[in-house]
C-alpha positions as CSV (number, residue, x, y, z in Angstrom):
1,M,6.3,59.5,-51.6
2,R,7.8,63.0,-51.1
3,L,6.5,64.2,-54.4
4,F,3.0,63.2,-53.5
5,S,3.2,65.1,-50.2
6,I,4.4,68.3,-52.0
7,L,1.6,68.1,-54.6
8,L,-1.1,67.5,-51.9
9,S,0.0,70.5,-49.8
10,A,0.1,72.8,-52.9
11,T,-3.4,71.6,-54.0
12,L,-5.0,72.4,-50.7
13,L,-3.1,75.6,-50.1
14,F,-3.7,77.4,-53.4
15,A,-7.1,76.2,-54.5
16,T,-9.1,79.0,-52.9
17,P,-8.4,81.8,-50.2
18,A,-10.6,79.8,-47.8
19,L,-8.4,76.7,-47.9
20,A,-6.0,75.6,-45.2
21,A,-2.9,77.7,-44.7
22,S,0.5,76.3,-44.0
23,G,0.7,74.3,-40.7
24,L,-2.3,72.1,-41.3
25,D,-1.6,68.4,-41.5
26,T,-2.8,67.5,-45.0
27,S,0.2,65.8,-46.5
28,G,-0.2,62.4,-44.9
29,S,3.5,61.7,-45.5
30,D,3.5,59.7,-42.2
31,R,0.5,57.6,-43.3
32,P,1.6,55.0,-45.9
33,E,-2.1,54.0,-46.3
34,L,-2.6,57.2,-48.4
35,D,-0.4,55.7,-51.1
36,R,-2.8,53.0,-51.8
37,A,-6.0,53.8,-53.7
38,F,-9.1,52.7,-52.0
39,A,-12.7,52.5,-53.2
40,E,-15.4,53.5,-50.8
41,N,-19.0,54.5,-51.0
42,I,-18.1,58.2,-51.1
43,R,-20.9,60.8,-50.9
44,L,-20.7,64.6,-50.7
45,N,-22.2,66.6,-47.9
46,D,-23.7,69.6,-49.6
47,H,-24.2,71.5,-46.4
48,V,-22.4,71.2,-43.0
49,V,-22.4,73.2,-39.8
50,L,-19.2,73.1,-37.7
51,D,-18.2,74.0,-34.2
52,E,-14.5,73.6,-34.8
53,A,-12.1,76.1,-36.4
54,V,-11.0,73.6,-39.0
55,I,-12.7,71.5,-41.7
56,R,-12.0,67.8,-41.7
57,L,-12.2,65.4,-44.6
58,G,-15.2,63.7,-43.0
59,D,-17.1,67.0,-42.8
60,V,-16.9,67.2,-46.6
61,F,-17.3,63.6,-47.7
62,K,-19.2,60.7,-46.1
63,G,-17.5,57.2,-46.3
64,T,-13.9,58.3,-45.8
65,Q,-13.6,56.0,-42.8
66,K,-10.1,56.1,-41.3
67,F,-9.3,59.4,-42.9
68,T,-12.4,61.2,-41.6
69,D,-10.5,63.3,-39.0
70,R,-7.8,64.5,-41.5
71,V,-7.8,68.4,-41.4
72,I,-8.0,69.9,-44.9
73,A,-8.9,73.5,-44.4
74,Y,-9.8,76.3,-42.0
75,A,-13.4,76.8,-41.1
76,P,-15.1,80.2,-41.5
77,R,-15.1,82.6,-38.6
78,P,-17.9,81.9,-36.0
79,G,-21.2,82.8,-37.5
80,G,-19.8,82.9,-41.0
81,R,-20.1,80.7,-44.0
82,A,-17.9,79.6,-46.9
83,V,-18.7,77.9,-50.3
84,F,-16.3,75.4,-51.8
85,D,-16.8,74.7,-55.5
86,A,-16.5,71.6,-57.6
87,R,-12.9,72.4,-58.6
88,W,-11.8,72.5,-55.0
89,L,-13.8,69.3,-54.1
90,K,-12.2,67.5,-57.0
91,R,-8.7,68.4,-55.9
92,V,-9.4,67.2,-52.4
93,A,-10.8,63.9,-53.8
94,V,-7.8,63.4,-56.0
95,A,-5.3,64.2,-53.2
96,F,-6.9,61.6,-50.9
97,K,-7.5,59.1,-53.7
98,L,-11.3,59.1,-53.1
99,D,-13.5,57.4,-55.6
100,W,-15.5,60.6,-56.2
101,R,-15.8,63.2,-59.0
102,P,-18.2,66.1,-59.3
103,R,-21.2,65.5,-61.5
104,S,-21.1,69.1,-62.8
105,N,-19.3,72.4,-62.2
106,A,-22.3,73.5,-60.1
107,E,-21.6,71.0,-57.4
108,R,-20.4,72.6,-54.2
109,I,-20.5,72.4,-50.4
110,V,-21.6,75.2,-48.0
111,V,-19.8,75.2,-44.7
112,E,-21.2,77.3,-41.8
113,R,-19.6,77.9,-38.4
114,S,-21.8,77.8,-35.4
115,S,-21.4,80.5,-32.8
116,Q,-22.4,82.1,-29.5
117,L,-24.3,85.2,-30.4
118,V,-23.6,88.3,-28.3
119,R,-26.5,90.7,-28.8
120,K,-26.2,94.4,-29.4
121,D,-28.0,95.3,-26.1
122,E,-25.6,93.1,-24.1
123,I,-22.7,95.0,-25.6
124,E,-24.4,98.4,-24.8
125,D,-25.0,97.3,-21.2
126,L,-21.3,96.4,-20.9
127,L,-20.2,99.8,-22.4
128,Y,-22.7,101.7,-20.2
129,E,-21.1,100.3,-17.0
130,R,-17.7,101.3,-18.1
131,L,-18.8,104.7,-19.3
132,V,-20.5,105.5,-15.9
133,A,-17.3,104.4,-14.2
134,E,-15.4,106.9,-16.4
135,G,-17.8,109.7,-15.2
136,G,-20.7,109.3,-17.6
137,D,-24.3,110.2,-16.6
138,P,-26.0,107.3,-14.8
139,D,-29.4,108.5,-16.2
140,S,-28.3,107.6,-19.7
141,R,-27.7,104.6,-22.0
142,A,-24.9,103.6,-24.3
143,K,-26.1,103.5,-28.0
144,L,-23.9,101.9,-30.6
145,S,-23.5,103.7,-34.0
146,N,-24.1,100.4,-35.8
147,N,-27.8,99.5,-35.3
148,S,-27.2,96.0,-36.8
149,F,-24.2,95.2,-34.6
150,S,-23.8,91.6,-33.4
151,L,-20.8,89.6,-32.3
152,H,-20.3,85.9,-32.9
153,L,-17.9,84.0,-30.5
154,P,-16.8,80.3,-30.9
155,V,-19.0,77.7,-29.2
156,G,-17.9,75.2,-26.6
157,E,-15.9,77.7,-24.6
158,D,-16.6,80.4,-22.0
159,Y,-15.2,83.6,-23.2
160,L,-14.9,86.5,-20.8
161,M,-15.6,89.7,-22.7
162,G,-14.5,93.1,-21.5
163,V,-13.8,96.7,-22.6
164,D,-10.0,96.9,-23.1
165,Q,-9.8,100.6,-24.0
166,I,-12.4,103.4,-24.1
167,S,-12.3,107.1,-24.8
168,Y,-15.3,109.4,-24.0
169,D,-16.1,113.0,-24.8
170,A,-18.5,114.3,-22.2
171,S,-19.4,117.4,-24.2
172,T,-20.7,115.4,-27.2
173,G,-21.5,112.1,-25.4
174,R,-19.5,110.2,-28.1
175,F,-17.3,107.3,-27.2
176,S,-14.9,104.8,-28.9
177,A,-14.0,101.5,-27.3
178,I,-12.1,98.3,-28.0
179,L,-13.9,95.1,-27.0
180,A,-11.7,92.1,-26.2
181,W,-12.3,88.4,-25.5
182,G,-10.5,85.1,-25.6
183,N,-6.7,85.8,-25.6
184,G,-7.4,89.5,-26.0
185,K,-4.8,89.9,-28.7
186,E,-6.3,88.7,-32.0
187,E,-9.9,88.6,-30.7
188,R,-10.7,92.4,-30.6
189,R,-13.2,94.7,-32.1
190,R,-13.5,98.5,-32.2
191,V,-17.0,100.0,-31.6
192,T,-18.2,103.6,-31.5
193,G,-21.4,105.2,-30.2
194,R,-23.0,107.8,-28.0
195,L,-24.0,108.0,-24.4
196,E,-27.5,109.4,-24.5
197,R,-29.4,111.0,-21.6
198,L,-32.8,109.3,-21.0
199,T,-36.2,110.7,-20.0
200,E,-39.4,108.8,-19.2
201,V,-42.4,109.5,-21.4
202,P,-46.0,108.0,-21.5
203,V,-46.8,106.0,-24.6
204,L,-49.7,103.9,-25.6
205,A,-49.7,100.2,-24.6
206,D,-51.9,99.4,-27.7
207,R,-52.7,101.1,-31.0
208,K,-55.4,103.7,-30.9
209,M,-57.6,104.6,-33.9
210,G,-58.9,108.1,-34.7
211,G,-61.6,109.2,-32.3
212,D,-60.6,106.8,-29.5
213,I,-60.4,108.3,-26.1
214,I,-57.1,107.8,-24.2
215,R,-57.4,106.6,-20.6
216,K,-54.9,106.2,-17.8
217,A,-55.0,102.4,-18.2
218,D,-54.0,102.8,-21.9
219,L,-50.6,104.3,-20.9
220,V,-47.2,102.8,-20.1
221,W,-43.9,104.5,-19.4
222,V,-40.8,104.1,-21.5
223,E,-37.3,105.6,-21.5
224,V,-36.4,107.6,-24.6
225,A,-33.2,109.5,-25.4
226,Q,-33.7,113.2,-25.0
227,S,-31.8,114.0,-28.2
228,R,-34.3,111.9,-30.1
229,L,-37.5,113.2,-28.5
230,A,-39.5,115.7,-30.7
231,R,-40.1,119.1,-29.2
232,N,-43.8,118.7,-29.3
233,A,-43.8,115.2,-27.7
234,I,-46.1,114.9,-24.7
235,T,-44.1,114.0,-21.5
236,D,-46.9,114.7,-19.0
237,A,-49.5,111.9,-18.8
238,S,-52.2,114.4,-17.7
239,H,-52.0,116.0,-21.1
240,L,-52.9,112.6,-22.7
241,I,-55.6,111.2,-20.4
242,G,-59.1,112.1,-21.6
243,M,-57.8,113.2,-25.0
244,A,-59.0,111.7,-28.3
245,A,-56.7,110.4,-31.1
246,K,-56.9,112.6,-34.2
247,R,-55.6,109.7,-36.3
248,S,-54.2,106.2,-35.8
249,I,-51.4,106.3,-33.1
250,S,-48.9,103.5,-32.9
251,A,-48.1,101.7,-29.6
252,G,-44.8,102.2,-27.8
253,K,-43.9,105.6,-29.5
254,P,-44.0,109.1,-28.0
255,V,-47.2,110.9,-28.8
256,S,-47.1,114.5,-30.0
257,V,-49.5,117.3,-29.4
258,N,-50.5,117.1,-33.0
259,D,-51.7,113.5,-32.6
260,V,-54.5,114.2,-30.1
261,R,-57.4,116.6,-29.6
262,R,-60.1,117.1,-27.0
263,P,-62.9,114.7,-27.3
264,K,-65.6,116.0,-29.7
265,V,-68.7,117.2,-27.7
266,V,-70.2,119.4,-30.4
267,S,-70.6,118.3,-34.0
268,K,-70.7,120.5,-37.1
269,G,-74.3,121.5,-37.8
270,Q,-75.5,120.6,-34.3
271,S,-77.9,122.9,-32.5
272,V,-76.3,124.4,-29.4
273,T,-77.2,126.8,-26.6
274,L,-75.3,130.1,-26.6
275,V,-74.8,131.5,-23.1
276,L,-73.7,135.0,-22.2
277,T,-73.2,135.6,-18.5
278,T,-72.6,139.0,-16.9
279,P,-72.5,140.1,-13.2
280,I,-76.2,141.1,-13.5
281,M,-77.7,138.8,-16.0
282,R,-77.5,135.6,-17.9
283,L,-78.7,135.5,-21.5
284,T,-79.2,132.3,-23.6
285,T,-80.2,131.7,-27.2
286,K,-80.1,129.0,-29.8
287,G,-77.4,128.6,-32.5
288,K,-76.0,126.3,-35.1
289,A,-72.4,125.1,-34.8
290,L,-70.4,125.8,-37.9
291,E,-67.5,123.7,-36.7
292,E,-67.0,120.6,-34.4
293,G,-64.9,120.7,-31.3
294,G,-64.2,119.5,-27.8
295,T,-64.5,121.1,-24.4
296,G,-62.4,124.3,-24.3
297,D,-62.2,124.7,-28.1
298,T,-63.3,127.9,-29.8
299,I,-65.7,127.4,-32.6
300,R,-68.0,129.6,-34.8
301,I,-71.8,129.5,-34.3
302,S,-74.6,131.0,-36.3
303,N,-77.2,132.7,-34.1
304,S,-80.5,131.1,-35.0
305,Q,-82.5,134.3,-34.6
306,T,-80.3,136.8,-36.3
307,S,-78.1,134.6,-38.5
308,T,-75.1,136.5,-37.1
309,V,-71.9,134.4,-36.8
310,V,-70.1,134.6,-33.5
311,E,-67.3,132.8,-31.8
312,G,-67.7,130.9,-28.5
313,I,-65.9,128.5,-26.3
314,I,-67.4,125.0,-25.8
315,T,-68.1,124.4,-22.1
316,G,-69.8,121.0,-22.5
317,P,-72.1,118.9,-24.7
318,G,-74.3,121.4,-26.7
319,Q,-73.1,124.3,-24.6
320,V,-71.1,127.3,-25.9
321,R,-70.0,130.3,-23.9
322,V,-69.8,133.7,-25.6
323,D,-68.1,136.8,-24.2
324,M,-69.4,140.3,-23.6
325,P,-68.3,141.8,-27.0
326,V,-70.9,139.5,-28.7
327,N,-73.7,140.7,-26.5
328,L,-75.3,142.6,-29.3
329,A,-75.0,139.7,-31.6
330,M,-77.2,137.6,-29.3
331,R,-80.1,140.1,-29.3
């Protein structure tokens, strides 16, 4: 009986790093029923999801009956998974005298541990409150260095999470913190990031295609980190309203001055009226636009009478203003 207990403990302890460590009750030395072989309709569970921190015999095999609750290994960490191969499964079956053997070396069981997921934005909100309390700028946000950060906590319990330690450099905005939950000793995690100052910018609510006119109703406001805002980004809505998209512009992203232009009111090759106004007279003539443009743009025009090329400023549909130096060109 003592020999069987020793062999069983060794089998479960050294089969794989994911197996039960010392302290788990797997020997069954106090259960004489284990000394008698029993034949059951044993079937393998090839995939199981657990809430507990341990794996029980009934989690791995169906039909174990009175030995179902016997602890045989530690479960993965919350949100994690572990794979137990045919060799390990065979050793467990032999140790508990189960009428089961793997059909091939490829047979295995996948064990997953369910969890309470704490999202990255929830952690950043928690850090922001602590950083502001430490003197950080309220008009900012905490941004973790790890963009894919997530935290998995055990299910079935309410864990109070907090910031145990934090260090903050106001000159760079960088911080380092220790998150703690549960008993606060083993359940800890270090995170780093930056406190970023925010500014509100107008962005498109929906995608715009090239040539589309941007109207006030097309805009929404979002907060963007100043350090990540391009120098030529448009921050004043009045500089967007009434403008046309040069190309396709995505929704929800800052718009740059290179993304928009004035709406086209003169097309290339279009016949336009050239206007020269002085304090004592107003001269007009016809011309042909050599370029397209919007109101306020300067384009080149060919005088229809003299074929001379002049530059003028578009003042409206089909209208171009020329300045005094081109007076002779209009004659």
